[in-house]
C-alpha positions as CSV (number, residue, x, y, z in Angstrom):
1,M,91.1,103.8,82.8
2,A,94.6,102.6,82.5
3,V,97.0,105.1,84.1
4,P,99.8,106.0,81.6
5,D,103.4,105.2,82.6
6,T,105.1,108.1,84.5
7,F,107.7,108.7,81.9
8,S,105.5,108.8,78.8
9,I,105.5,112.6,78.8
10,P,103.7,114.0,75.7
11,A,105.6,116.2,73.2
12,D,102.8,118.8,73.2
13,K,102.5,119.0,77.0
14,P,100.6,121.9,78.5
15,E,102.5,124.9,80.0
16,V,101.8,124.4,83.7
17,K,101.5,127.6,85.7
18,L,100.7,126.1,89.1
19,V,101.7,122.9,90.9
20,L,99.6,121.8,93.9
21,V,100.9,118.9,96.1
22,D,99.1,117.1,98.8
23,L,101.0,116.5,102.0
24,D,100.4,113.2,103.8
25,G,101.0,110.2,101.6
26,T,102.3,112.5,98.8
27,L,104.9,115.1,99.5
28,L,105.7,113.6,102.9
29,D,107.1,110.2,103.6
30,T,105.7,107.8,106.2
31,Q,107.6,109.7,108.9
32,S,105.8,112.9,107.9
33,H,108.9,114.5,106.4
34,P,109.4,115.9,102.9
35,T,112.3,114.2,101.2
36,P,115.2,116.4,100.1
37,Q,114.5,115.5,96.5
38,N,110.9,116.7,96.7
39,L,111.9,120.0,98.2
40,A,114.7,120.5,95.7
41,A,112.3,119.9,92.8
42,L,109.8,122.4,94.1
43,R,112.6,124.9,94.7
44,A,113.7,124.5,91.1
45,L,110.2,125.1,89.8
46,S,109.8,128.2,92.0
47,E,113.1,129.6,90.6
48,R,111.6,129.2,87.1
49,G,108.6,131.3,88.1
50,I,106.1,128.5,88.4
51,T,103.9,128.8,91.5
52,C,104.2,126.0,93.9
53,G,101.4,125.2,96.4
54,I,100.3,122.8,99.1
55,A,96.7,121.4,99.0
56,S,95.9,119.5,102.2
57,G,93.2,118.5,104.6
58,R,95.3,120.2,107.3
59,D,94.5,123.9,108.0
60,V,96.4,126.8,106.6
61,Y,98.1,127.7,109.9
62,S,99.5,124.3,110.6
63,I,100.6,123.8,106.9
64,E,102.5,127.1,107.0
65,K,104.2,126.1,110.3
66,L,105.4,122.9,108.6
67,V,106.6,124.7,105.6
68,D,108.6,127.1,107.8
69,S,110.1,124.2,109.7
70,W,111.4,122.8,106.4
71,G,113.0,126.2,105.6
72,A,110.8,126.3,102.5
73,H,108.8,129.4,103.1
74,D,110.3,131.0,100.0
75,I,109.2,128.1,97.8
76,I,105.5,127.7,98.7
77,D,103.4,130.7,97.7
78,L,99.9,129.1,97.8
79,V,98.3,127.1,100.6
80,V,95.0,125.3,100.1
81,G,93.8,124.2,103.6
82,Q,90.9,122.2,105.1
83,N,90.4,120.4,101.8
84,G,89.6,123.6,99.9
85,S,87.6,125.6,102.4
86,E,90.5,128.1,102.9
87,V,93.1,129.3,100.4
88,H,96.0,131.6,101.3
89,Q,98.4,133.4,99.0
90,V,101.5,133.8,101.1
91,S,103.2,136.7,99.2
92,T,100.1,138.9,99.4
93,G,98.6,137.6,102.7
94,E,95.2,137.3,101.0
95,L,93.0,134.5,102.5
96,K,89.7,133.2,101.1
97,T,87.4,131.0,103.2
98,G,84.0,129.5,102.8
99,Y,81.6,126.6,103.2
100,L,81.6,126.3,107.0
101,V,79.3,123.9,108.9
102,D,76.8,124.8,111.7
103,P,78.1,123.6,115.1
104,E,74.8,121.7,115.8
105,V,75.4,119.6,112.7
106,F,78.8,118.5,114.0
107,R,77.3,117.8,117.4
108,R,74.8,115.4,115.7
109,V,77.7,113.8,113.8
110,I,79.5,113.1,117.1
111,D,76.3,111.6,118.6
112,H,76.0,109.4,115.6
113,F,79.3,107.7,116.5
114,A,78.7,107.7,120.3
115,D,79.1,103.9,120.6
116,F,82.4,103.8,118.8
117,D,85.9,103.9,120.4
118,L,87.3,106.9,118.6
119,N,88.1,110.6,119.1
120,F,87.2,113.8,117.3
121,C,89.2,117.0,116.6
122,I,88.8,120.4,115.0
123,A,91.6,122.6,113.7
124,Q,91.7,126.0,115.4
125,K,94.5,128.3,114.2
126,G,97.1,125.6,113.7
127,I,96.2,123.6,116.8
128,Y,94.2,120.4,116.5
129,Q,91.8,120.6,119.4
130,C,90.7,117.1,120.4
131,Y,87.5,116.0,122.2
132,R,89.5,114.1,124.8
133,D,93.1,113.2,125.6
134,D,93.8,109.6,124.6
135,R,96.0,107.3,122.4
136,F,94.7,108.9,119.2
137,V,95.9,112.3,120.3
138,V,99.4,110.8,120.9
139,N,99.2,109.2,117.4
140,L,98.1,112.5,115.8
141,E,101.0,114.4,117.5
142,K,103.8,111.8,117.0
143,I,103.0,110.4,113.5
144,G,101.2,113.4,111.9
145,R,103.4,116.0,113.6
146,F,100.3,118.1,114.5
147,E,100.2,120.6,117.4
148,V,97.4,119.3,119.6
149,G,95.2,120.5,122.4
150,V,92.2,119.2,124.3
151,D,88.8,120.9,124.5
152,P,86.5,118.6,126.5
153,E,83.2,118.2,124.8
154,F,84.2,121.0,122.4
155,K,82.4,123.5,124.7
156,Q,84.3,126.4,123.1
157,L,84.9,125.2,119.6
158,L,81.3,124.3,118.8
159,Q,79.9,127.7,119.6
160,S,80.5,128.9,116.0
161,P,80.6,127.4,112.5
162,Q,83.7,125.3,111.7
163,A,85.3,124.0,108.5
164,K,85.8,120.4,109.4
165,L,85.4,117.7,112.0
166,H,88.0,114.9,112.1
167,I,87.4,111.4,113.4
168,M,90.4,109.5,114.7
169,C,90.3,105.7,115.1
170,E,92.4,102.6,114.8
171,P,92.8,101.6,111.2
172,S,91.1,98.3,111.9
173,L,87.9,100.2,112.8
174,M,87.9,102.4,109.7
175,P,85.6,100.1,107.6
176,Q,83.0,100.3,110.3
177,V,83.4,104.1,110.5
178,I,82.9,104.4,106.8
179,E,79.8,102.1,107.0
180,R,78.4,104.2,109.9
181,A,79.1,107.4,108.1
182,A,77.0,106.2,105.1
183,S,74.0,105.9,107.3
184,L,74.3,109.5,108.5
185,N,71.3,111.6,107.3
186,E,72.9,115.1,107.4
187,P,72.8,116.8,103.9
188,E,74.9,119.7,105.2
189,V,78.0,117.5,105.6
190,Q,79.8,114.7,103.7
191,G,82.4,112.3,105.0
192,V,85.7,111.1,103.4
193,R,88.6,108.9,104.6
194,T,91.8,110.9,104.5
195,G,94.3,108.4,106.0
196,P,94.5,105.0,107.8
197,Y,93.3,106.5,111.0
198,L,91.5,109.7,109.9
199,F,88.0,110.3,108.6
200,E,86.7,113.8,108.0
201,F,83.3,115.6,107.8
202,Q,83.0,118.8,105.9
203,H,80.5,120.9,103.8
204,P,79.4,119.0,100.7
205,K,80.7,121.8,98.4
206,V,84.2,121.7,99.8
207,S,86.9,119.9,97.8
208,K,90.4,120.5,96.7
209,A,89.0,121.1,93.2
210,V,87.3,124.2,94.6
211,G,90.8,125.1,95.9
212,I,92.1,125.0,92.3
213,E,89.4,127.5,91.3
214,L,90.2,129.8,94.2
215,A,93.9,129.5,93.5
216,R,93.5,130.6,89.9
217,E,91.5,133.6,91.1
218,L,94.1,134.6,93.8
219,L,96.9,134.3,91.3
220,G,95.1,136.1,88.5
221,L,95.3,133.1,86.2
222,P,92.7,132.5,83.5
223,S,90.3,129.6,84.0
224,E,92.1,127.6,81.3
225,A,95.5,128.0,82.9
226,A,97.2,124.6,83.3
227,V,97.4,123.2,86.8
228,M,99.3,120.1,87.9
229,A,98.2,118.3,91.0
230,F,99.6,115.3,93.1
231,G,97.6,113.2,95.5
232,D,96.9,109.8,97.0
233,A,93.8,109.7,99.2
234,E,90.0,110.1,98.7
235,N,90.1,113.8,99.5
236,D,92.4,114.3,96.6
237,L,90.0,112.7,94.1
238,E,88.3,115.9,92.8
239,M,91.5,117.8,92.6
240,I,93.3,115.1,90.6
241,A,90.2,114.9,88.3
242,A,90.0,118.7,87.9
243,A,93.7,119.3,87.3
244,T,95.0,119.7,83.7
245,V,97.7,117.2,84.7
246,G,96.6,114.9,87.6
247,V,99.2,112.7,89.1
248,A,98.5,109.8,91.4
249,M,101.1,108.4,93.7
250,A,101.9,104.7,93.5
251,N,100.5,104.4,97.1
252,A,97.3,106.2,96.1
253,C,93.9,104.6,96.5
254,P,92.3,103.0,93.4
255,A,89.8,105.7,92.9
256,V,92.5,108.4,92.6
257,K,94.6,106.2,90.2
258,E,91.4,105.8,88.1
259,V,91.0,109.5,87.5
260,A,94.6,110.5,87.2
261,N,96.4,111.2,83.9
262,Y,99.7,109.8,85.2
263,Q,101.1,107.7,88.1
264,T,104.5,108.3,89.8
265,L,106.5,106.5,92.4
266,D,105.3,106.3,96.0
267,N,105.8,109.0,98.7
268,N,108.8,107.2,100.2
269,Q,110.6,107.2,96.8
270,S,110.2,110.9,96.2
271,G,107.5,110.3,93.6
272,V,106.7,114.0,93.4
273,A,110.3,114.9,92.5
274,V,110.6,112.0,90.0
275,F,107.6,113.3,88.1
276,L,108.5,117.0,88.3
277,N,112.1,116.3,87.2
278,Q,110.9,114.4,84.1
279,W,108.1,116.7,83.1
280,F,110.0,120.0,83.5
281,G,113.5,118.6,82.7
282,L,114.9,119.6,86.0
283,D,117.7,117.0,86.1
């Protein structure tokens, strides 16, 4: 499918009630900061009564810490975390969770990659607890701006079901990680690449598209209410396909561009703001 030009906005465009934006590679630039233009566009939407939300592979706690650090806590009223396994409505405090994975399954996933030079982490209340302290932890903290900790062998974390297991590796190793993941015979999890050095395992039913459904429920919106979504990576695929208006970033992977209705500029060029300004006439 050829992705339409960003500025070919239809005259009979749907009345969007909710805008969901991915973080890394979408709202955030390569330094993991939101551009002033992106925040200004979201604020303008919020002031018009349109609900603005974040949909990320990060957990709800760490997303909301980031939003607070931007001084944008009054803009974002919905947070879809862990790729859709948790959804929080900020104004009401209501939190929905589901689709957790048994700890023994994640232990077998770790064993499946035992001969690889990589690290693992699990989000725990806003802190990304890592299997061991190494260069990947430094990378996660400095580039991704995550709060990190170390839980050797996950002795505490893997005592109860968890939403997601992250793999961290050098980008050059990612093709091998993807290939190895394909040989994993664990029907209770599925893997997806979410960044140059991140690969994640989660419950097969988890997706950001599920997050859209839960978001409509929390907001009291009908199932046909129009939703706009922005994304760039494989974990955004279902969300972009399910959204009424799915927008791929110029830096998005080919699969996301294929299912999107529109394409905007890349994350370093405030692509989110460019599209929002044009669609909603914010300029």
